[in-house]
C-alpha positions in Angstrom: 26.7 32.0 69.9 28.6 32.0 73.1 26.0 34.1 74.8 23.3 31.6 73.7 25.3 28.8 75.2 25.7 30.8 78.5 22.0 31.4 78.6 21.3 27.8 78.1 23.7 26.8 80.9 21.8 29.1 83.3 18.5 27.2 82.6 17.3 24.5 84.8 17.2 20.8 83.9 13.5 20.8 83.1 13.8 23.8 80.8 16.8 22.2 79.1 14.9 18.9 78.5 11.8 20.9 77.3 14.1 22.8 74.9 15.7 19.6 73.7 12.3 18.0 73.1 11.2 21.2 71.2 14.4 21.1 69.1 13.8 17.4 68.3 10.2 18.1 67.4 11.3 21.0 65.2 13.8 18.8 63.4 11.2 16.1 62.9 8.6 18.6 61.6 11.2 20.1 59.3 12.1 16.7 58.0 8.5 15.7 57.6 7.5 18.8 55.7 10.8 18.9 53.8 11.1 15.3 52.6 8.4 13.1 54.0 5.5 15.3 52.9 6.8 15.3 49.3 7.2 11.6 49.4 3.7 11.1 50.7 2.3 13.4 48.0 4.3 11.5 45.4 2.8 8.2 46.8 -0.7 9.7 46.5 -0.1 10.7 42.9 1.3 7.3 42.1 -1.7 5.6 43.7 -4.0 7.8 41.5 -2.0 6.8 38.4 -2.2 3.2 39.3 -6.0 3.5 39.8 -6.4 5.2 36.5 -4.2 2.6 34.7 -6.1 -0.3 36.3 -9.4 1.2 35.1 -7.9 1.5 31.6 -6.6 -2.1 31.8 -10.1 -3.3 32.7 -11.5 -1.3 29.8 -8.9 -2.8 27.4 -9.6 -6.3 28.7 -13.3 -5.8 27.9 -12.4 -4.5 24.4 -10.0 -7.5 23.9 -12.8 -10.0 24.8 -15.2 -8.1 22.5 -12.6 -7.9 19.7 -12.6 -11.7 19.3 -16.4 -11.6 19.1 -16.2 -8.8 16.5 -13.6 -10.6 14.5 -15.9 -13.7 14.4 -18.7 -11.4 13.2 -16.5 -9.8 10.5 -15.5 -13.3 9.3 -19.2 -14.4 9.2 -20.1 -11.2 7.3 -17.3 -11.7 4.8 -18.5 -15.3 4.2 -22.0 -14.0 3.6 -20.6 -11.4 1.2 -18.8 -14.2 -0.7 -22.0 -16.2 -0.9 -23.9 -13.1 -2.1 -21.3 -12.4 -4.7 -21.6 -16.0 -6.0 -25.3 -15.3 -6.7 -24.5 -12.1 -8.5 -21.9 -12.6 -11.2 -19.5 -10.0 -12.4 -19.7 -8.9 -16.1 -17.1 -11.4 -17.2 -19.1 -14.3 -15.7 -22.4 -13.5 -17.4 -21.7 -15.3 -20.8 -20.8 -18.5 -18.8 -24.0 -18.2 -16.8 -26.1 -17.8 -20.0 -24.4 -21.0 -21.4 -25.3 -22.7 -18.1 -29.0 -21.7 -18.5 -28.9 -23.1 -22.1 -27.2 -26.3 -20.9 -29.9 -26.8 -18.2 -32.6 -26.4 -20.8 -31.0 -29.0 -23.0 -30.4 -31.4 -20.0 -34.1 -31.0 -19.1 -35.0 -32.4 -22.5 -36.2 -29.0 -24.0 -35.7 -27.8 -27.5 -34.6 -24.2 -27.6 -36.4 -22.2 -30.3 -35.3 -18.7 -29.1 -32.6 -17.6 -26.7 -32.2 -13.8 -27.0 -30.2 -11.8 -24.5 -31.9 -8.4 -23.9 -30.2 -5.1 -22.9 -29.3 -5.1 -19.3 -31.0 -2.7 -16.9 -29.1 -1.1 -14.1 -30.8 -0.9 -10.7 -28.7 0.5 -7.9 -25.7 -1.7 -7.3 -26.8 -4.5 -9.7 -28.0 -4.9 -13.2 -30.7 -7.1 -14.5 -29.7 -9.3 -17.5 -33.0 -10.5 -19.1 -33.1 -13.4 -21.6 -36.2 -14.0 -23.7 -36.6 -17.7 -24.3 -38.9 -19.9 -26.2 -38.7 -23.7 -25.7 -40.7 -26.7 -26.6 -41.1 -29.7 -24.4 -43.5 -31.5 -22.1 -44.9 -29.9 -19.0 -42.8 -32.1 -16.9 -39.6 -31.2 -18.9 -40.4 -27.5 -18.4 -40.9 -28.0 -14.7 -37.6 -29.9 -14.4 -35.9 -27.0 -16.2 -37.3 -24.5 -13.8 -36.3 -26.7 -10.9 -32.7 -26.9 -12.2 -32.6 -23.1 -12.6 -33.7 -22.8 -8.9 -30.8 -24.9 -7.8 -28.1 -23.0 -9.6 -25.7 -21.0 -7.5 -26.7 -17.8 -9.4 -30.0 -16.0 -9.1 -32.3 -16.6 -12.0 -35.9 -15.5 -12.0 -38.5 -16.6 -14.5 -41.4 -14.3 -15.4 -44.1 -13.9 -18.0 -44.5 -17.6 -18.6 -46.8 -18.6 -21.4 -47.5 -22.2 -22.4 -49.2 -22.6 -25.7 -49.7 -24.8 -28.7 -50.1 -28.2 -27.1 -49.4 -31.1 -29.5 -49.3 -34.8 -29.1 -45.9 -35.9 -30.3 -44.1 -39.2 -29.6 -46.7 -40.3 -27.0 -46.4 -37.0 -25.0 -48.0 -33.6 -25.0 -45.5 -31.0 -26.2 -46.0 -27.4 -25.3 -44.4 -24.2 -26.7 -43.4 -22.1 -23.7 -42.1 -18.5 -23.8 -40.7 -16.7 -20.8 -38.2 -14.2 -19.6 -35.3 -15.6 -17.5 -33.6 -12.8 -15.7 -30.3 -13.1 -14.0 -28.4 -10.3 -12.2 -24.9 -9.1 -12.1 -23.1 -7.0 -9.5 -22.0 -3.5 -10.8 -18.4 -2.9 -10.0 -17.9 0.8 -9.3 -21.3 1.5 -11.0 -20.2 -0.2 -14.3 
């Protein structure tokens, strides 16, 4: 080391300044590549991470906005399902529905001559529950009965309507009508 210092002492002032500037540049370069470059690289990585997380945040914000719309749609669909289930009774509700049909016939002024529940027929996720009926009453009373059936919360279809034997009784024409009133029930687990 002494020899190095003697050699440096022999140099001129310009050479000493150039050497000093070179040493300072070497120290700065070493510091830059040793510490600052790593820090800059870390900053770049963090910037990429921030960019990625901001993109993910935007995506999640869109999903959050859509979630409320989807939740409203789910609530609307659940309401529609409840309404549909009201129209298709479960097995335990069928006897009550049949009593309601009989009640509506009596309230319409009809005399029930036959009320016979037929075997139910399964069709997919529901079963038909047909009821053969024969009633007597005026045309108007029969029409009122069908109107009352149409206003029930349950589905009841009337088919094979036959009106026969008109008779003049108590100042009105009384008909004998036979038809099939079919209601439906929802099959729970195929049963």
